[in-house]
N, C-alpha and C positions, 0 to 999 in steps of 0.2 A: 591390634588383636584382631585375632582370627572369627570371634564371635562363637556364638552357641549352636554346638551341633544339635537338629533337632530331630534329623531323620536318620538313624543309626540301624545297621545292620552288622552280626556279628554271625557267620555261616561257618560250618564245617571245621572248625577250629577246635585246638586239643591242647589244654594245659595239663603238665604232667605235675604230679609232685607236689599243690598248691598249699598254701600255708596262709592264705586272706581268699577274699571273695573271688569268685570265679570269672565273675560277668558282672558289671555293676551301673545302672544309670538312674540318675539321679532328675528331678521335679522336672526341668526345664524339657526334657527329651518327650518328642512328642509318638512319631510313630518309629517302634522300635522294633525289630526281629531276631531274635537268638535263638536259629534254630541247627541242627543235627550237631552241635557242641558236644564233647567228652570232655570234662572235668574230673580229675582223680587228683582227692588232698592228698597230703601227707597225712601222717598216723600224728605229727609235731604241730598238726592246725590248732590254732584256736578252737575253744570250747563255741565259743558263739558264731562260728562261718557260714554263711549260707552259700549256696551252690550259685545260683544267680538270682540278683536282687534288682528290681525297678520301681521307682519312684514316680517314673513319667507316664506317659496317659495311656495311647496303644498300644499295648505288651501282646506278641506273638511270639511263642518258645513252645516250638514242634521240632519233636525226634531228640530230645538232649537227655544226655546220659549224665548220671552225677551218683558220684562213687566217692562216699566217705564224709561228706557233708555231714557238721556237726550238728547244725542247727535243722533248717531247712533246705530243700533238694531248690524250691526254686520262690520265693519272698515278693510280692506284688503288694504295695501298698502306696496308691499315687497319691502324692502331695502338692495337690491341685485344688488352689484358692476355687471354692465354689461359684465364683463370679465369672469364670474363664469356660466354664462348662458351656458354653454357648460357642465357643471360640474351636472347643475339639471334645468328641467321645470320650469319653473316658471305660475303656473294655480290657479284657483279656481272654485271648485263645493260648490254650496252654494244653499241648496234645500229644502224647506218642512219646510219652516220656518213659526214661528208665533211670532207680534209684536204688542206692542203699546209701545206711548209716554205720557208721563203728561205733561213736559212745550213747550212752542214753541220754534222756532228757526230753523234754517237752517241746515235740518236732512235729512236721510235718513235711510228705513232700512237697505238696502245693500248701502256700500261706498268699491267703488273697484277706485282705482286711482294708478298710478306710479309716482314715485318719480322723478325728471328731470335727466338727464342723469345718470340712475341708470338702470337696467333690464327691457327690454319688458314681458312683460304679453304674455302667447302663447293663452291662453281659460279662458274663464270665463263663466262659465255655473249658471243661476239660475231661480229661480223657485218653482213652488206649493205653494206657499207663500200666508197667509193672513196676511194683513196690516193693520192698523188703527193709525191715527192721526200725521203719519210722513210726513213730507212736499214732499218726495218721496219713491217709493217704490226702487229703484234704480239711483244714480248717481255715473256716469263712466267718471273719467278722464284721459286723456294720458297728459302727462307732457314731457315737451323738451327732444327730442332724446328718449323715451322709449313708443314707441305705444304699444295699446292692439289691439290682434287677437281673432276672433271667438267669439263673445260675443253672446249669447244665452239665452234670457230671454222668458220662457214661462210660462203657465197658471198660472201667479200671481194673484191675488185679492187684490185689495185695497176697503177696508169697511169703508164706507163713503168718503169725499172730500179730494181730495189729493190739501195744502194750495200751491204747486207749480206745480210740473209736474209730473205723475207717474212714467216715465222714463226720466232722464235728462243727455245724454251725452254731454260732454264737452272735446273738442281736442287744447288744451293749447301748441302746437308746436310739436305735435306727432300726429299720425296718429290714429283713430279708425276703425279698419276694419273686415268687413264678419259680420256682424250685423244681426240676426235674431229675431226678437220680433213678437210671436207669441200666440192665441190663451189667453191672459190676457183680465181681469175683471174687471170693476171699477162701483161697487155699489155708 
């Protein structure tokens, strides 16, 4: 066997007429960069399809364009055992994205969520995005015993009305600490 790829870069790729998730990284991944990719989904795609999905430790996703995702543009839910947090710093940097979706539903361009009783997220940076047709720009959820700290949402732009909230923070048994929301624009 080759083993588990723990350091992955997917940059400057283009997927056309996609019917399943565009880019997907599972929990064994540590440092992974998904930058300047374009994902265009088919009208026939399943209603639960996300553009980019990550369950790994350290995600950087900058400058991605996601068109026609059915649920979330970028979904970051690290499934890392809490005891491993000394081994890796759990964080996400998601910036300069562009996206729209074609169908209604409970969606966000960015979803950042902890998994109950798993590792805490130490840092989340979102911003410089242009988003249309999603219910939320960002949906951030901290679940039981897995808090999220240092949340920064800066310079995002919602094009058109959001059908829910532009930024939605949910604390379900864990805290969301040190939140900065600055310079965002809703047209």
